[in-house]
MDTraj code that builds the backbone (N, CA, C; nanometers):
import mdtraj as md
import numpy as np

residues = "MET ASN LYS ASN ASP VAL ALA TYR PHE TYR ARG ARG ALA GLU ALA GLU LEU GLU MET ALA GLN THR ALA GLN HIS PRO ALA ALA VAL LYS ALA HIS TYR LEU LEU ALA ALA HIS TYR LEU ASP SER LEU HIS GLU ALA GLY GLU ARG ARG PRO GLU GLU LEU ALA ALA".split()
xyz = np.array([
    [-1.0917, 0.0201, -1.1250],
    [-0.9805, -0.0624, -1.0834],
    [-1.0347, -0.2029, -1.0560],
    [-0.9709, -0.3029, -1.1137],
    [-1.0224, -0.4384, -1.0938],
    [-0.9696, -0.4999, -0.9635],
    [-1.0254, -0.6140, -0.9288],
    [-0.9936, -0.6808, -0.8022],
    [-0.8441, -0.7121, -0.7904],
    [-0.7821, -0.7527, -0.8996],
    [-0.6387, -0.7829, -0.8970],
    [-0.5563, -0.6583, -0.8687],
    [-0.5962, -0.5454, -0.9261],
    [-0.5251, -0.4199, -0.9004],
    [-0.5371, -0.3796, -0.7538],
    [-0.6568, -0.3928, -0.6987],
    [-0.6793, -0.3583, -0.5582],
    [-0.5898, -0.4438, -0.4695],
    [-0.5876, -0.5729, -0.4938],
    [-0.5045, -0.6638, -0.4143],
    [-0.3570, -0.6271, -0.4279],
    [-0.3137, -0.5938, -0.5487],
    [-0.1744, -0.5557, -0.5718],
    [-0.1375, -0.4318, -0.4910],
    [-0.2202, -0.3280, -0.4985],
    [-0.1894, -0.2041, -0.4274],
    [-0.1853, -0.2262, -0.2766],
    [-0.2750, -0.3075, -0.2231],
    [-0.2713, -0.3370, -0.0801],
    [-0.1466, -0.4165, -0.0436],
    [-0.1097, -0.5144, -0.1254],
    [0.0125, -0.5918, -0.0980],
    [0.1344, -0.5010, -0.0993],
    [0.1413, -0.4111, -0.1975],
    [0.2558, -0.3203, -0.2065],
    [0.2619, -0.2273, -0.0860],
    [0.1456, -0.1751, -0.0441],
    [0.1429, -0.0866, 0.0729],
    [0.1913, -0.1615, 0.1963],
    [0.1439, -0.2836, 0.2150],
    [0.1853, -0.3625, 0.3303],
    [0.3350, -0.3915, 0.3262],
    [0.3868, -0.4233, 0.2095],
    [0.5296, -0.4512, 0.1954],
    [0.6123, -0.3267, 0.2282],
    [0.5692, -0.2119, 0.1794],
    [0.6421, -0.0880, 0.2078],
    [0.6403, -0.0554, 0.3564],
    [0.5280, -0.0800, 0.4235],
    [0.5208, -0.0556, 0.5675],
    [0.6154, -0.1480, 0.6435],
    [0.6219, -0.2733, 0.6018],
    [0.7146, -0.3676, 0.6657],
    [0.8590, -0.3246, 0.6452],
    [0.8914, -0.2812, 0.5238],
    [1.0285, -0.2374, 0.4967],
    [1.0622, -0.1108, 0.5749],
    [0.9653, -0.0213, 0.5915],
    [0.9885, 0.1001, 0.6700],
    [1.0226, 0.0652, 0.8143],
    [0.9579, -0.0372, 0.8658],
    [0.9801, -0.0759, 1.0049],
    [1.1150, -0.1417, 1.0282],
    [1.1748, -0.1952, 0.9225],
    [1.3045, -0.2621, 0.9391],
    [1.4215, -0.1823, 0.8826],
    [1.3932, -0.0740, 0.8126],
    [1.4999, 0.0072, 0.7536],
    [1.5827, 0.0731, 0.8636],
    [1.7101, 0.0891, 0.8370],
    [1.8023, 0.1474, 0.9346],
    [1.8231, 0.2972, 0.9134],
    [1.8228, 0.3398, 0.7910],
    [1.8522, 0.4796, 0.7600],
    [1.7228, 0.5610, 0.7590],
    [1.7229, 0.6771, 0.8240],
    [1.6010, 0.7592, 0.8288],
    [1.5440, 0.7948, 0.6911],
    [1.6293, 0.8152, 0.5937],
    [1.5806, 0.8480, 0.4595],
    [1.5094, 0.7285, 0.3966],
    [1.5584, 0.6087, 0.4242],
    [1.4937, 0.4881, 0.3716],
    [1.3586, 0.4674, 0.4390],
    [1.3525, 0.4902, 0.5694],
    [1.2259, 0.4789, 0.6418],
    [1.1239, 0.5739, 0.5798],
    [1.1647, 0.6986, 0.5599],
    [1.0751, 0.7992, 0.5018],
    [1.0294, 0.7581, 0.3620],
    [1.1209, 0.7096, 0.2811],
    [1.0871, 0.6693, 0.1443],
    [0.9841, 0.5568, 0.1434],
    [1.0019, 0.4589, 0.2297],
    [0.9073, 0.3473, 0.2363],
    [0.7691, 0.3938, 0.2818],
    [0.7652, 0.4834, 0.3812],
    [0.6358, 0.5354, 0.4257],
    [0.5686, 0.6176, 0.3164],
    [0.6463, 0.6938, 0.2416],
    [0.5888, 0.7721, 0.1311],
    [0.5322, 0.6813, 0.0227],
    [0.6035, 0.5752, -0.0091],
    [0.5539, 0.4808, -0.1095],
    [0.4264, 0.4113, -0.0614],
    [0.4240, 0.3713, 0.0651],
    [0.3036, 0.3083, 0.1200],
    [0.1861, 0.4053, 0.1111],
    [0.2105, 0.5300, 0.1450],
    [0.1040, 0.6308, 0.1382],
    [0.0549, 0.6485, -0.0046],
    [0.1456, 0.6439, -0.0997],
    [0.1071, 0.6568, -0.2410],
    [0.0128, 0.5441, -0.2819],
    [0.0484, 0.4217, -0.2473],
    [-0.0375, 0.3083, -0.2826],
    [-0.1746, 0.3196, -0.2165],
    [-0.1777, 0.3560, -0.0889],
    [-0.3052, 0.3683, -0.0190],
    [-0.3867, 0.4866, -0.0706],
    [-0.3209, 0.5964, -0.1034],
    [-0.3921, 0.7118, -0.1605],
    [-0.4550, 0.6757, -0.2941],
    [-0.3839, 0.5989, -0.3738],
    [-0.4378, 0.5570, -0.5038],
    [-0.5658, 0.4765, -0.4857],
    [-0.5667, 0.3890, -0.3883],
    [-0.6863, 0.3099, -0.3599],
    [-0.7991, 0.3982, -0.3087],
    [-0.7655, 0.4889, -0.2193],
    [-0.8672, 0.5767, -0.1609],
    [-0.9301, 0.6655, -0.2688],
    [-0.8477, 0.7225, -0.3553],
    [-0.8983, 0.8092, -0.4620],
    [-0.9888, 0.7334, -0.5580],
    [-0.9606, 0.6056, -0.5765],
    [-1.0431, 0.5237, -0.6661],
    [-1.1682, 0.4727, -0.5955],
    [-1.1786, 0.4999, -0.4654],
    [-1.2947, 0.4557, -0.3892],
    [-1.2964, 0.3066, -0.3651],
    [-1.1797, 0.2466, -0.3635],
    [-1.1717, 0.1012, -0.3487],
    [-1.1768, 0.0588, -0.2025],
    [-1.2244, -0.0643, -0.1845],
    [-1.2294, -0.1267, -0.0532],
    [-1.1226, -0.2333, -0.0446],
    [-1.1048, -0.2885, 0.0739],
    [-1.0060, -0.3949, 0.0934],
    [-1.0410, -0.5138, 0.0026],
    [-0.9383, -0.5875, -0.0434],
    [-0.9644, -0.7015, -0.1334],
    [-1.0639, -0.8020, -0.0758],
    [-1.0578, -0.8289, 0.0546],
    [-1.1481, -0.9274, 0.1128],
    [-1.2931, -0.8792, 0.1106],
    [-1.3149, -0.7487, 0.1026],
    [-1.4502, -0.6943, 0.0943],
    [-1.5058, -0.7061, -0.0481],
    [-1.4190, -0.7320, -0.1438],
    [-1.4602, -0.7417, -0.2845],
    [-1.4899, -0.8860, -0.3261],
    [-1.4731, -0.9796, -0.2362],
    [-1.4870, -1.1218, -0.2696],
    [-1.6249, -1.1585, -0.3211],
    [-1.7267, -1.0858, -0.2803],
    [-1.8650, -1.1197, -0.3213],
    [-1.8906, -1.0913, -0.4665],
])
top = md.Topology()
chain = top.add_chain()
for i, resn in enumerate(residues, 1):
    res = top.add_residue(resn, chain, resSeq=i)
    for name in ("N", "CA", "C"):
        top.add_atom(name, md.element.get_by_symbol(name[0]), res)
traj = md.Trajectory(xyz[None], top)
């Protein structure tokens, strides 16, 4: 996974977490948390680190 992909997945996870925190319907909250988990799991499975750790 390249640096741009890592940054994208982290941005998407952060966005989903923010949307989960502002969603009104319990099903929407759950969906956003599941999507955030998917993005973070994808990074974890690939053994990726945070984008700022890849700057070197």
